[in-house]
C-alpha positions in Angstrom: 195.8 -23.0 -81.6 196.7 -20.3 -84.2 195.1 -20.9 -87.7 196.6 -19.6 -90.9 194.2 -19.6 -93.8 195.6 -19.5 -97.4 193.0 -18.1 -99.8 193.8 -18.6 -103.4 192.2 -16.7 -106.2 194.3 -18.0 -109.0 192.9 -20.7 -111.3 196.3 -21.5 -112.9 197.5 -24.3 -110.6 201.1 -25.2 -111.1 201.5 -22.4 -113.7 200.6 -19.7 -111.2 203.3 -17.4 -110.0 201.2 -16.3 -107.0 200.6 -19.9 -105.9 204.3 -20.7 -106.3 205.3 -17.8 -104.0 202.5 -18.9 -101.6 203.9 -22.4 -101.5 207.3 -21.0 -100.6 205.7 -19.0 -97.8 203.7 -22.0 -96.5 206.7 -24.3 -96.5 208.7 -21.8 -94.4 205.7 -21.0 -92.2 205.1 -24.7 -91.3 208.8 -25.1 -90.4 208.8 -22.0 -88.3 205.4 -22.5 -86.7 205.1 -26.3 -86.2 202.2 -25.9 -83.7 200.0 -23.8 -85.9 197.2 -25.1 -88.1 197.4 -24.3 -91.8 194.3 -24.5 -94.0 193.8 -23.8 -97.7 190.8 -22.4 -99.5 190.8 -22.5 -103.3 188.0 -20.1 -104.3 187.8 -21.9 -107.7 186.8 -25.2 -106.2 183.2 -26.2 -107.1 180.9 -24.9 -104.4 183.6 -22.9 -102.6 181.4 -19.8 -102.6 177.6 -19.2 -102.7 176.3 -16.7 -105.3 175.4 -13.3 -104.1 172.4 -12.4 -106.2 168.9 -10.9 -105.7 167.9 -12.9 -102.6 171.2 -12.2 -100.8 171.2 -8.5 -101.7 167.6 -8.2 -100.4 168.6 -10.1 -97.2 171.4 -7.7 -96.6 169.2 -4.6 -97.0 166.6 -6.2 -94.7 169.2 -6.7 -92.0 170.3 -3.1 -92.6 166.8 -2.0 -91.9 166.6 -4.1 -88.7 164.4 -6.8 -90.2 164.9 -10.6 -90.3 165.3 -12.1 -93.8 162.5 -14.6 -94.7 162.1 -17.5 -97.2 164.7 -17.6 -100.0 166.3 -14.5 -98.5 166.9 -16.3 -95.2 168.5 -19.2 -97.1 170.9 -16.8 -98.9 171.7 -15.0 -95.7 172.4 -18.3 -93.9 174.8 -19.3 -96.7 176.6 -16.0 -96.5 176.9 -16.5 -92.7 178.4 -19.9 -93.2 181.0 -18.5 -95.6 181.8 -15.8 -93.2 182.2 -18.2 -90.4 184.8 -20.2 -92.4 186.7 -16.9 -93.2 186.5 -15.5 -89.7 187.7 -18.7 -88.0 191.3 -17.9 -89.0 193.8 -15.8 -87.0 196.1 -15.1 -89.9 195.6 -15.0 -93.7 197.7 -15.5 -96.7 196.1 -14.3 -100.0 197.3 -15.2 -103.5 196.1 -12.3 -105.7 197.0 -12.2 -109.4 196.1 -9.1 -111.3 193.2 -9.4 -113.7 192.5 -6.4 -116.0 194.2 -4.0 -113.5 192.1 -5.4 -110.6 191.5 -8.6 -108.7 190.0 -11.9 -110.0 186.2 -11.8 -109.9 186.2 -14.9 -107.7 188.0 -12.9 -105.0 185.5 -10.0 -105.4 182.7 -12.6 -104.9 184.2 -13.7 -101.6 184.4 -10.0 -100.5 180.8 -9.4 -101.6 179.5 -12.6 -99.8 181.2 -12.0 -96.4 181.0 -8.2 -96.3 177.8 -8.1 -94.3 176.6 -6.0 -91.4 177.3 -7.7 -88.1 179.9 -9.9 -89.7 182.7 -7.9 -91.4 181.4 -4.5 -90.3 179.1 -2.4 -88.2 177.6 0.9 -89.3 176.6 4.0 -87.5 174.8 6.9 -89.3 177.0 9.4 -87.6 180.4 7.6 -87.4 180.1 5.4 -90.5 181.7 2.0 -90.8 183.6 0.0 -88.2 185.6 -3.1 -89.3 184.9 -6.1 -87.0 187.8 -8.4 -88.0 190.3 -6.9 -85.6 193.2 -8.8 -84.0 194.1 -10.6 -87.2 196.9 -10.2 -89.6 197.3 -10.8 -93.3 200.0 -11.4 -95.9 199.1 -10.7 -99.5 201.0 -11.9 -102.6 200.4 -9.6 -105.6 201.5 -10.6 -109.1 200.9 -9.2 -112.5 202.1 -10.2 -116.0 202.5 -6.7 -117.5 201.9 -3.9 -114.9 204.8 -2.8 -112.8 205.4 0.2 -110.6 206.9 3.1 -112.6 205.8 1.8 -116.0 203.8 4.1 -118.3 200.0 3.9 -118.5 200.2 1.8 -121.7 201.3 -1.1 -119.4 198.2 -0.8 -117.3 197.2 0.6 -113.9 197.1 -0.7 -110.4 193.5 -1.1 -109.1 194.7 -4.4 -107.5 196.6 -3.6 -104.4 194.9 -0.3 -103.5 191.5 -2.0 -103.7 192.3 -5.2 -101.8 194.4 -3.5 -99.2 191.7 -1.0 -98.7 189.1 -3.7 -98.2 191.3 -5.4 -95.6 191.7 -2.2 -93.6 188.0 -1.4 -93.9 187.2 -4.9 -92.5 189.5 -4.2 -89.5 192.6 -6.1 -90.6 195.2 -3.4 -90.3 198.3 -5.6 -89.8 199.1 -6.3 -93.4 202.3 -7.4 -95.2 202.7 -7.4 -98.9 204.8 -9.4 -101.4 205.0 -8.1 -105.0 206.1 -9.9 -108.2 205.1 -7.4 -110.8 205.6 -7.7 -113.8 206.5 -11.3 -114.3 206.0 -11.7 -118.1 206.6 -8.5 -120.1 210.2 -8.1 -119.0 213.5 -9.3 -120.6 214.4 -11.3 -117.4 211.9 -12.0 -114.7 214.2 -14.2 -112.6 215.6 -11.4 -110.4 212.1 -10.3 -109.4 211.0 -13.9 -108.9 213.9 -14.6 -106.6 213.3 -11.5 -104.7 209.6 -12.3 -104.2 210.3 -15.8 -103.0 213.0 -14.5 -100.6 210.6 -12.0 -99.2 208.0 -14.8 -98.8 210.5 -16.9 -96.8 211.7 -14.1 -94.6 208.1 -12.9 -93.9 206.9 -16.4 -93.1 209.5 -16.9 -90.4 208.1 -14.2 -88.2 204.5 -13.9 -89.4 
């Protein structure tokens, strides 16, 4: 059975533009793929992610050096592995990614830092560099922002959101990526045309995703 995992990094609930577009996508996806399994992962839920602090960082470097983490480092490594297993169990991904300070919400960066481990998301060779291990999967990403928009002057912000997150997906081995943009959604005279376009794009994409 194919599994679609929706990962939400917006804490705004019913007020979230990215989550509203995601719901449009998911409604159409369920209608078009009745045999698929759809799961949701709200990164803001309590306990949704383990911390990635000193023990986890030390465990990562121990693995890089060919050693086995021990003690508290082993516990941190096990928790990272459990988080990765939940992430990697999906065949397809839908990400809700609002823009925060020109980038992505820190909770999404935390997910990336927790799961981006050697032998999980990537392998490394001193001569060839990194190889992404999450091949054979596909992703759809919903990018929203309140003020930034393509073609606007620098006083309206910069885009470190889509280049960063899209780059991470490709680095991890997920190269089949579709994008939905609703930017900007606040600092414009009339956001409705852009909103309708984003929801229409979500419906169309979900039908064949």
